[in-house]
Structures are given as C-alpha cells and as structure tokens.
N, CA, C and O atoms as a Tinker XYZ file with bonds, in Angstrom:
   376  protein
     1  N     -6.561000   13.188000   -7.754000    73     2
     2  CA    -4.866000   13.168000   -8.541000    64     1     3
     3  C     -4.308000   12.246000   -7.602000    63     2     4     5
     4  O     -4.613000   11.885000   -6.465000    81     3
     5  N     -2.944000   11.834000   -8.823000    73     3     6
     6  CA    -2.116000   10.961000   -8.606000    64     5     7
     7  C     -1.156000   11.047000   -7.302000    63     6     8     9
     8  O     -0.631000   12.097000   -6.932000    81     7
     9  N     -1.000000    9.777000   -6.651000    73     7    10
    10  CA    -0.168000    9.914000   -5.434000    64     9    11
    11  C      1.408000    9.732000   -5.528000    63    10    12    13
    12  O      1.768000    9.012000   -6.459000    81    11
    13  N      2.335000   10.222000   -4.782000    73    11    14
    14  CA     4.003000    9.680000   -5.719000    64    13    15
    15  C      3.997000    8.662000   -5.049000    63    14    16    17
    16  O      3.131000    8.478000   -4.194000    81    15
    17  N      4.871000    7.872000   -5.275000    73    15    18
    18  CA     5.726000    7.100000   -5.139000    64    17    19
    19  C      7.038000    7.065000   -4.596000    63    18    20    21
    20  O      7.836000    7.815000   -5.159000    81    19
    21  N      7.508000    6.322000   -3.555000    73    19    22
    22  CA     8.839000    6.755000   -3.121000    64    21    23
    23  C     10.060000    5.331000   -4.180000    63    22    24    25
    24  O     10.009000    4.119000   -4.386000    81    23
    25  N     10.900000    6.366000   -4.511000    73    23    26
    26  CA    12.211000    5.782000   -4.796000    64    25    27
    27  C     13.006000    4.493000   -4.387000    63    26    28    29
    28  O     13.367000    3.558000   -5.102000    81    27
    29  N     13.171000    4.683000   -3.120000    73    27    30
    30  CA    13.098000    3.832000   -1.980000    64    29    31
    31  C     13.223000    2.977000   -1.351000    63    30    32    33
    32  O     14.238000    2.407000   -0.952000    81    31
    33  N     11.521000    2.683000   -1.095000    73    31    34
    34  CA    11.214000    1.669000   -0.154000    64    33    35
    35  C      9.647000    1.339000   -1.165000    63    34    36    37
    36  O      9.103000    1.933000   -2.095000    81    35
    37  N      9.390000    0.266000   -0.498000    73    35    38
    38  CA     8.026000   -0.435000   -1.494000    64    37    39
    39  C      6.977000    0.530000   -0.399000    63    38    40    41
    40  O      6.921000    0.946000    0.758000    81    39
    41  N      6.214000    0.525000   -1.728000    73    39    42
    42  CA     4.428000    1.254000   -1.694000    64    41    43
    43  C      3.827000   -0.040000   -2.001000    63    42    44    45
    44  O      4.137000   -0.832000   -2.891000    81    43
    45  N      2.678000   -0.141000   -0.885000    73    43    46
    46  CA     1.524000   -1.055000   -0.711000    64    45    47
    47  C      0.363000   -0.642000   -1.578000    63    46    48    49
    48  O     -0.230000    0.409000   -1.337000    81    47
    49  N      0.037000   -1.378000   -2.515000    73    47    50
    50  CA    -1.110000   -0.267000   -3.383000    64    49    51
    51  C     -2.319000   -1.022000   -3.010000    63    50    52    53
    52  O     -2.209000   -2.234000   -3.192000    81    51
    53  N     -3.476000   -0.603000   -2.521000    73    51    54
    54  CA    -4.643000   -1.145000   -2.420000    64    53    55
    55  C     -5.905000   -0.396000   -3.187000    63    54    56    57
    56  O     -6.034000    0.824000   -3.295000    81    55
    57  N     -6.823000   -1.427000   -3.703000    73    55    58
    58  CA    -8.001000   -0.653000   -3.604000    64    57    59
    59  C     -8.690000   -0.516000   -2.921000    63    58    60    61
    60  O     -8.898000   -1.417000   -2.108000    81    59
    61  N     -9.433000    0.708000   -2.876000    73    59    62
    62  CA   -10.385000    1.275000   -1.965000    64    61    63
    63  C    -11.606000    0.417000   -1.830000    63    62    64    65
    64  O    -12.203000    0.401000   -0.753000    81    63
    65  N    -11.919000   -0.123000   -2.600000    73    63    66
    66  CA   -13.107000   -1.163000   -2.909000    64    65    67
    67  C    -12.814000   -2.435000   -2.078000    63    66    68    69
    68  O    -13.603000   -2.893000   -1.252000    81    67
    69  N    -11.835000   -2.861000   -2.320000    73    67    70
    70  CA   -11.140000   -4.120000   -1.751000    64    69    71
    71  C    -10.738000   -3.904000   -0.148000    63    70    72    73
    72  O    -10.532000   -4.894000    0.555000    81    71
    73  N    -10.643000   -2.614000    0.368000    73    71    74
    74  CA    -9.994000   -2.689000    1.792000    64    73    75
    75  C    -11.756000   -2.540000    2.326000    63    74    76    77
    76  O    -12.294000   -3.098000    3.283000    81    75
    77  N    -12.215000   -1.813000    1.561000    73    75    78
    78  CA   -13.632000   -2.047000    2.501000    64    77    79
    79  C    -14.865000   -2.993000    2.306000    63    78    80    81
    80  O    -15.979000   -3.159000    2.804000    81    79
    81  N    -13.937000   -3.623000    1.143000    73    79    82
    82  CA   -14.895000   -5.498000    1.045000    64    81    83
    83  C    -14.485000   -6.006000    2.167000    63    82    84    85
    84  O    -15.292000   -6.289000    3.053000    81    83
    85  N    -13.215000   -6.191000    2.296000    73    83    86
    86  CA   -12.896000   -6.700000    4.128000    64    85    87
    87  C    -12.777000   -6.128000    4.906000    63    86    88    89
    88  O    -11.905000   -6.429000    5.721000    81    87
    89  N    -13.611000   -4.940000    5.105000    73    87    90
    90  CA   -13.440000   -4.713000    6.343000    64    89    91
    91  C    -12.047000   -3.874000    6.945000    63    90    92    93
    92  O    -11.821000   -3.866000    8.155000    81    91
    93  N    -11.455000   -3.412000    6.298000    73    91    94
    94  CA   -10.161000   -3.422000    6.794000    64    93    95
    95  C    -10.052000   -1.715000    7.219000    63    94    96    97
    96  O    -10.574000   -0.834000    6.536000    81    95
    97  N     -9.255000   -1.459000    8.500000    73    95    98
    98  CA    -9.145000    0.215000    8.688000    64    97    99
    99  C     -7.481000    0.780000    9.209000    63    98   100   101
   100  O     -6.442000    0.248000    9.600000    81    99
   101  N     -7.860000    1.828000    9.004000    73    99   102
   102  CA    -6.339000    2.242000    8.786000    64   101   103
   103  C     -5.780000    1.827000   10.585000    63   102   104   105
   104  O     -4.847000    1.187000   11.069000    81   103
   105  N     -6.311000    2.181000   10.831000    73   103   106
   106  CA    -5.979000    1.786000   12.549000    64   105   107
   107  C     -5.518000    0.251000   12.901000    63   106   108   109
   108  O     -5.015000    0.005000   13.997000    81   107
   109  N     -5.700000   -0.673000   12.002000    73   107   110
   110  CA    -4.892000   -1.685000   11.473000    64   109   111
   111  C     -3.779000   -1.866000   11.263000    63   110   112   113
   112  O     -2.917000   -2.474000   11.898000    81   111
   113  N     -3.757000   -1.166000   10.060000    73   111   114
   114  CA    -2.286000   -1.029000    9.339000    64   113   115
   115  C     -1.255000   -0.080000   10.393000    63   114   116   117
   116  O     -0.258000   -0.600000   10.894000    81   115
   117  N     -1.579000    1.192000   10.627000    73   115   118
   118  CA    -0.748000    1.362000   11.490000    64   117   119
   119  C     -0.229000    0.931000   12.703000    63   118   120   121
   120  O      0.783000    1.367000   13.252000    81   119
   121  N     -1.319000   -0.357000   13.278000    73   119   122
   122  CA    -0.935000   -0.777000   14.304000    64   121   123
   123  C      0.433000   -1.990000   14.119000    63   122   124   125
   124  O      1.274000   -2.388000   14.925000    81   123
   125  N      0.084000   -2.426000   12.185000    73   123   126
   126  CA     0.949000   -3.466000   12.115000    64   125   127
   127  C      2.208000   -2.933000   11.413000    63   126   128   129
   128  O      3.270000   -3.516000   11.192000    81   127
   129  N      1.836000   -1.715000   11.127000    73   127   130
   130  CA     3.781000   -1.200000   10.426000    64   129   131
   131  C      3.796000    0.285000   11.109000    63   130   132   133
   132  O      4.584000    1.062000   10.570000    81   131
   133  N      3.117000    0.752000   12.108000    73   131   134
   134  CA     3.740000    2.112000   12.342000    64   133   135
   135  C      3.870000    3.094000   12.095000    63   134   136   137
   136  O      4.687000    3.962000   12.403000    81   135
   137  N      2.759000    3.022000   11.286000    73   135   138
   138  CA     2.850000    4.031000   10.125000    64   137   139
   139  C      2.554000    6.118000   10.687000    63   138   140   141
   140  O      1.597000    6.378000   11.417000    81   139
   141  N      3.256000    6.967000   10.326000    73   139   142
   142  CA     3.387000    7.989000   10.060000    64   141   143
   143  C      2.018000    8.470000    9.476000    63   142   144   145
   144  O      1.397000    7.720000    8.723000    81   143
   145  N      1.538000    9.696000    9.805000    73   143   146
   146  CA     0.256000   10.108000    8.953000    64   145   147
   147  C      0.198000   10.148000    7.638000    63   146   148   149
   148  O     -0.850000   10.088000    6.996000    81   147
   149  N      2.124000   10.323000    6.832000    73   147   150
   150  CA     1.880000   10.709000    5.329000    64   149   151
   151  C      2.413000    9.524000    5.148000    63   150   152   153
   152  O      3.355000    9.313000    4.383000    81   151
   153  N      1.725000    8.493000    5.986000    73   151   154
   154  CA     2.575000    7.126000    5.338000    64   153   155
   155  C      1.325000    6.409000    4.934000    63   154   156   157
   156  O      1.550000    5.277000    4.506000    81   155
   157  N     -0.067000    6.804000    4.958000    73   155   158
   158  CA    -1.109000    6.532000    4.443000    64   157   159
   159  C     -2.199000    7.385000    3.831000    63   158   160   161
   160  O     -2.986000    8.047000    4.507000    81   159
   161  N     -2.196000    7.328000    2.500000    73   159   162
   162  CA    -3.053000    8.057000    1.283000    64   161   163
   163  C     -3.792000    7.314000    0.903000    63   162   164   165
   164  O     -3.506000    6.129000    0.730000    81   163
   165  N     -5.487000    8.063000    0.563000    73   163   166
   166  CA    -6.378000    8.098000   -0.100000    64   165   167
   167  C     -6.885000    8.633000   -0.787000    63   166   168   169
   168  O     -7.604000    9.369000   -0.110000    81   167
   169  N     -7.183000    8.966000   -2.490000    73   167   170
   170  CA    -7.314000    9.456000   -3.298000    64   169   171
   171  C     -7.618000    8.505000   -4.341000    63   170   172   173
   172  O     -6.942000    7.683000   -4.960000    81   171
   173  N     -9.175000    8.952000   -4.361000    73   171   174
   174  CA   -10.522000    8.309000   -5.345000    64   173   175
   175  C    -10.231000    6.303000   -4.551000    63   174   176   177
   176  O    -10.075000    5.798000   -3.440000    81   175
   177  N    -10.302000    5.893000   -5.831000    73   175   178
   178  CA   -10.043000    4.867000   -5.584000    64   177   179
   179  C     -8.560000    3.914000   -5.009000    63   178   180   181
   180  O     -8.317000    2.707000   -5.039000    81   179
   181  N     -7.952000    4.830000   -4.620000    73   179   182
   182  CA    -6.581000    4.032000   -4.728000    64   181   183
   183  C     -6.480000    4.340000   -3.224000    63   182   184   185
   184  O     -7.124000    5.267000   -2.730000    81   183
   185  N     -5.646000    3.534000   -2.487000    73   183   186
   186  CA    -5.181000    3.409000   -0.890000    64   185   187
   187  C     -3.584000    3.803000   -1.150000    63   186   188   189
   188  O     -3.188000    3.533000   -2.284000    81   187
   189  N     -3.019000    4.155000   -0.623000    73   187   190
   190  CA    -0.850000    3.682000   -1.111000    64   189   191
   191  C     -0.375000    3.793000    0.366000    63   190   192   193
   192  O     -0.446000    4.835000    1.018000    81   191
   193  N      0.088000    2.680000    0.797000    73   191   194
   194  CA     0.399000    2.610000    2.146000    64   193   195
   195  C      2.102000    2.615000    2.067000    63   194   196   197
   196  O      2.614000    1.586000    1.627000    81   195
   197  N      2.845000    3.538000    2.404000    73   195   198
   198  CA     4.434000    3.167000    2.521000    64   197   199
   199  C      4.659000    4.974000    2.448000    63   198   200   201
   200  O      3.789000    5.845000    2.454000    81   199
   201  N      6.290000    5.121000    2.374000    73   199   202
   202  CA     6.945000    3.779000    2.115000    64   201   203
   203  C      6.866000    3.301000    3.366000    63   202   204   205
   204  O      6.845000    3.954000    4.409000    81   203
   205  N      6.810000    1.780000    3.181000    73   203   206
   206  CA     7.215000    0.782000    3.924000    64   205   207
   207  C      8.642000    0.323000    4.576000    63   206   208   209
   208  O      9.228000   -0.420000    3.788000    81   207
   209  N      9.273000    0.515000    5.615000    73   207   210
   210  CA    11.053000    0.274000    6.253000    64   209   211
   211  C     10.830000   -1.458000    6.470000    63   210   212   213
   212  O     11.657000   -2.309000    6.142000    81   211
   213  N      9.734000   -1.670000    6.993000    73   211   214
   214  CA    10.131000   -3.667000    7.335000    64   213   215
   215  C      9.776000   -4.416000    6.118000    63   214   216   217
   216  O      8.587000   -4.736000    6.106000    81   215
   217  N     10.213000   -4.656000    5.458000    73   215   218
   218  CA     9.900000   -6.021000    4.956000    64   217   219
   219  C      9.019000   -6.364000    5.260000    63   218   220   221
   220  O      7.873000   -6.141000    4.870000    81   219
   221  N      9.751000   -7.482000    6.649000    73   219   222
   222  CA     9.401000   -8.673000    6.756000    64   221   223
   223  C      7.828000   -8.452000    7.954000    63   222   224   225
   224  O      7.105000   -9.360000    8.364000    81   223
   225  N      7.721000   -7.100000    8.224000    73   223   226
   226  CA     6.222000   -7.121000    8.266000    64   225   227
   227  C      5.415000   -6.739000    7.115000    63   226   228   229
   228  O      4.205000   -6.720000    7.340000    81   227
   229  N      5.809000   -6.414000    5.872000    73   227   230
   230  CA     5.014000   -6.468000    5.255000    64   229   231
   231  C      4.677000   -7.525000    4.554000    63   230   232   233
   232  O      3.554000   -7.625000    4.060000    81   231
   233  N      5.952000   -8.789000    4.374000    73   231   234
   234  CA     5.233000  -10.330000    3.935000    64   233   235
   235  C      4.418000  -10.361000    4.885000    63   234   236   237
   236  O      3.310000  -10.223000    4.367000    81   235
   237  N      4.290000  -10.482000    6.189000    73   235   238
   238  CA     3.190000  -11.188000    7.115000    64   237   239
   239  C      1.878000  -10.085000    6.625000    63   238   240   241
   240  O      0.855000  -10.580000    6.151000    81   239
   241  N      1.972000   -8.962000    6.743000    73   239   242
   242  CA     0.737000   -8.446000    6.055000    64   241   243
   243  C     -0.072000   -8.643000    4.956000    63   242   244   245
   244  O     -1.302000   -8.677000    5.007000    81   243
   245  N      0.817000   -8.818000    3.639000    73   243   246
   246  CA     0.250000   -9.242000    2.626000    64   245   247
   247  C     -0.191000  -10.950000    2.593000    63   246   248   249
   248  O     -1.261000  -11.306000    2.100000    81   247
   249  N      0.506000  -11.638000    3.014000    73   247   250
   250  CA     0.097000  -13.197000    3.740000    64   249   251
   251  C     -1.441000  -13.228000    4.470000    63   250   252   253
   252  O     -2.319000  -14.072000    4.288000    81   251
   253  N     -1.488000  -11.829000    5.508000    73   251   254
   254  CA    -2.472000  -11.948000    5.691000    64   253   255
   255  C     -3.537000  -11.081000    5.541000    63   254   256   257
   256  O     -4.418000  -10.876000    6.376000    81   255
   257  N     -3.410000  -10.521000    4.319000    73   255   258
   258  CA    -4.597000   -9.786000    2.994000    64   257   259
   259  C     -5.044000  -11.106000    2.413000    63   258   260   261
   260  O     -6.232000  -11.418000    2.325000    81   259
   261  N     -3.910000  -11.965000    1.972000    73   259   262
   262  CA    -4.532000  -12.638000    1.139000    64   261   263
   263  C     -5.621000  -13.889000    2.009000    63   262   264   265
   264  O     -6.392000  -14.588000    1.352000    81   263
   265  N     -5.538000  -13.977000    3.202000    73   263   266
   266  CA    -6.315000  -14.998000    4.535000    64   265   267
   267  C     -7.882000  -14.660000    4.290000    63   266   268   269
   268  O     -8.953000  -15.237000    4.100000    81   267
   269  N     -7.138000  -12.891000    4.461000    73   267   270
   270  CA    -8.682000  -11.948000    4.644000    64   269   271
   271  C     -9.549000  -11.998000    2.998000    63   270   272   273
   272  O    -10.445000  -11.161000    2.888000    81   271
   273  N     -9.362000  -12.710000    2.058000    73   271   274
   274  CA    -9.764000  -12.865000    0.520000    64   273   275
   275  C     -9.119000  -11.540000   -0.283000    63   274   276   277
   276  O     -9.328000  -11.467000   -1.494000    81   275
   277  N     -8.218000  -10.333000    0.482000    73   275   278
   278  CA    -7.738000   -9.552000   -0.821000    64   277   279
   279  C     -7.014000  -10.408000   -2.168000    63   278   280   281
   280  O     -6.722000  -11.565000   -1.862000    81   279
   281  N     -6.820000  -10.185000   -3.001000    73   279   282
   282  CA    -6.085000  -11.065000   -4.198000    64   281   283
   283  C     -4.877000  -10.235000   -4.531000    63   282   284   285
   284  O     -5.151000   -9.105000   -4.934000    81   283
   285  N     -3.887000  -10.473000   -4.470000    73   283   286
   286  CA    -2.469000  -10.078000   -5.243000    64   285   287
   287  C     -2.678000   -9.836000   -6.627000    63   286   288   289
   288  O     -2.891000  -10.675000   -7.502000    81   287
   289  N     -2.601000   -8.693000   -6.725000    73   287   290
   290  CA    -2.735000   -7.966000   -8.344000    64   289   291
   291  C     -3.789000   -7.507000   -8.393000    63   290   292   293
   292  O     -3.812000   -6.276000   -8.370000    81   291
   293  N     -4.768000   -8.040000   -8.457000    73   291   294
   294  CA    -6.303000   -7.519000   -8.481000    64   293   295
   295  C     -6.587000   -6.664000   -7.643000    63   294   296   297
   296  O     -7.092000   -5.627000   -8.073000    81   295
   297  N     -6.362000   -6.805000   -6.187000    73   295   298
   298  CA    -7.129000   -6.029000   -4.717000    64   297   299
   299  C     -5.593000   -5.256000   -4.268000    63   298   300   301
   300  O     -5.681000   -4.129000   -3.780000    81   299
   301  N     -4.798000   -5.610000   -4.365000    73   299   302
   302  CA    -3.329000   -5.077000   -3.505000    64   301   303
   303  C     -2.230000   -5.864000   -4.431000    63   302   304   305
   304  O     -2.291000   -6.887000   -5.113000    81   303
   305  N     -0.901000   -4.645000   -4.060000    73   303   306
   306  CA     0.185000   -5.196000   -5.797000    64   305   307
   307  C      1.087000   -3.856000   -4.695000    63   306   308   309
   308  O      0.746000   -2.823000   -4.120000    81   307
   309  N      2.528000   -4.755000   -4.892000    73   307   310
   310  CA     3.820000   -4.298000   -4.378000    64   309   311
   311  C      4.664000   -3.175000   -5.557000    63   310   312   313
   312  O      5.298000   -3.591000   -6.526000    81   311
   313  N      4.467000   -1.472000   -5.147000    73   311   314
   314  CA     5.831000   -1.712000   -5.804000    64   313   315
   315  C      6.687000   -1.078000   -5.033000    63   314   316   317
   316  O      6.409000   -0.198000   -4.218000    81   315
   317  N      8.000000   -1.625000   -5.341000    73   315   318
   318  CA     9.445000   -2.384000   -4.916000    64   317   319
   319  C      9.921000   -0.891000   -4.219000    63   318   320   321
   320  O     10.244000   -0.781000   -3.037000    81   319
   321  N      9.888000    0.439000   -5.390000    73   319   322
   322  CA    10.495000    1.137000   -4.755000    64   321   323
   323  C     12.210000    0.816000   -4.963000    63   322   324   325
   324  O     13.006000    0.958000   -4.034000    81   323
   325  N     12.513000    0.473000   -6.009000    73   323   326
   326  CA    13.669000   -0.007000   -6.397000    64   325   327
   327  C     13.535000    0.531000   -7.930000    63   326   328   329
   328  O     13.134000   -0.075000   -8.924000    81   327
   329  N     14.010000    1.891000   -7.790000    73   327   330
   330  CA    14.170000    2.508000   -9.430000    64   329   331
   331  C     14.773000    4.033000   -8.421000    63   330   332   333
   332  O     14.643000    4.293000   -7.225000    81   331
   333  N     15.590000    4.954000   -9.799000    73   331   334
   334  CA    16.688000    5.575000   -9.661000    64   333   335
   335  C     15.801000    6.748000   -9.449000    63   334   336   337
   336  O     14.708000    6.851000  -10.006000    81   335
   337  N     16.499000    8.002000   -8.286000    73   335   338
   338  CA    15.481000    8.596000   -7.166000    64   337   339
   339  C     15.363000    9.855000   -8.618000    63   338   340   341
   340  O     14.391000   10.565000   -8.360000    81   339
   341  N     15.994000   10.295000   -9.924000    73   339   342
   342  CA    15.867000   11.216000  -10.821000    64   341   343
   343  C     14.220000   10.592000  -11.704000    63   342   344   345
   344  O     13.774000   11.493000  -12.414000    81   343
   345  N     13.339000    9.283000  -11.748000    73   343   346
   346  CA    12.446000    9.011000  -12.430000    64   345   347
   347  C     11.451000    9.014000  -10.763000    63   346   348   349
   348  O     11.397000    8.307000   -9.756000    81   347
   349  N     10.714000   10.420000  -11.346000    73   347   350
   350  CA     9.000000   10.422000  -10.921000    64   349   351
   351  C      7.984000    9.271000  -10.999000    63   350   352   353
   352  O      7.449000    9.149000  -12.101000    81   351
   353  N      7.454000    8.029000   -9.629000    73   351   354
   354  CA     6.528000    7.647000  -10.241000    64   353   355
   355  C      4.876000    7.968000   -9.346000    63   354   356   357
   356  O      4.723000    8.031000   -8.126000    81   355
   357  N      4.120000    8.081000  -10.112000    73   355   358
   358  CA     2.832000    8.235000   -9.438000    64   357   359
   359  C      1.994000    7.459000   -9.799000    63   358   360   361
   360  O      2.097000    7.232000  -11.005000    81   359
   361  N      0.543000    6.500000   -8.922000    73   359   362
   362  CA    -0.166000    6.365000   -9.023000    64   361   363
   363  C     -1.589000    6.572000   -8.704000    63   362   364   365
   364  O     -2.055000    7.110000   -7.700000    81   363
   365  N     -2.242000    6.035000   -9.766000    73   363   366
   366  CA    -4.228000    6.449000   -9.527000    64   365   367
   367  C     -4.825000    5.043000  -10.049000    63   366   368   369
   368  O     -4.481000    4.137000  -10.808000    81   367
   369  N     -6.023000    5.406000   -9.133000    73   367   370
   370  CA    -6.972000    3.915000   -9.784000    64   369   371
   371  C     -7.946000    4.586000  -10.097000    63   370   372   373
   372  O     -8.141000    5.701000   -9.614000    81   371
   373  N     -8.772000    4.000000  -11.006000    73   371   374
   374  CA    -9.736000    4.285000  -11.891000    64   373   375
   375  C    -11.330000    3.960000  -11.199000    63   374   376
   376  O    -12.345000    4.161000  -11.865000    81   375
C-alpha cells in the first residue's frame, strides 16, 4: 500500500534494502530526529521518515548517510513537501 506524503514538510524516502544493508535502525533515526511513532513508516521495500521539521538535522543526517555508503537518489531521496494541500502524493517502492 502506498505511503501518504506530507504537503507541508520534507519526507525522507529510503530503500529498505539499502537501510538494512548499511545496518541502520529505527532507534538511530528516532534519536537523531526525535520521531513520533507515525513518522517512521515501512511498506514493502520503502521506508518513509517524516514529516521532518528540523531541516538542519535532515541535512546532517543525509551527509552521514552518504558517509556510510547510501547513495543519493539510488538509495535515499528527499521529497520536499512543497506542493499545494489539495494535491495528494503517495510513495511506493517495487
């Protein structure tokens, strides 16, 4: 089932296989971003983290992702959350 994305804030989309390959855990992201239970969703091959309110923390997290081997666009992608509220977007990975 597709994951709904926030029109107001950034959502970080991560391939589940890449997340597991580099040994990331939800606890690590919770600690870095202060996530609520609903701000970490897993559906099939996709992990959606957000909406993310702290853009500075997001930038640092993405830099750290690249250091541990996640590739931008191939493994991780940022949906800006910059679209009108009347437009509903959903994410799903094959």
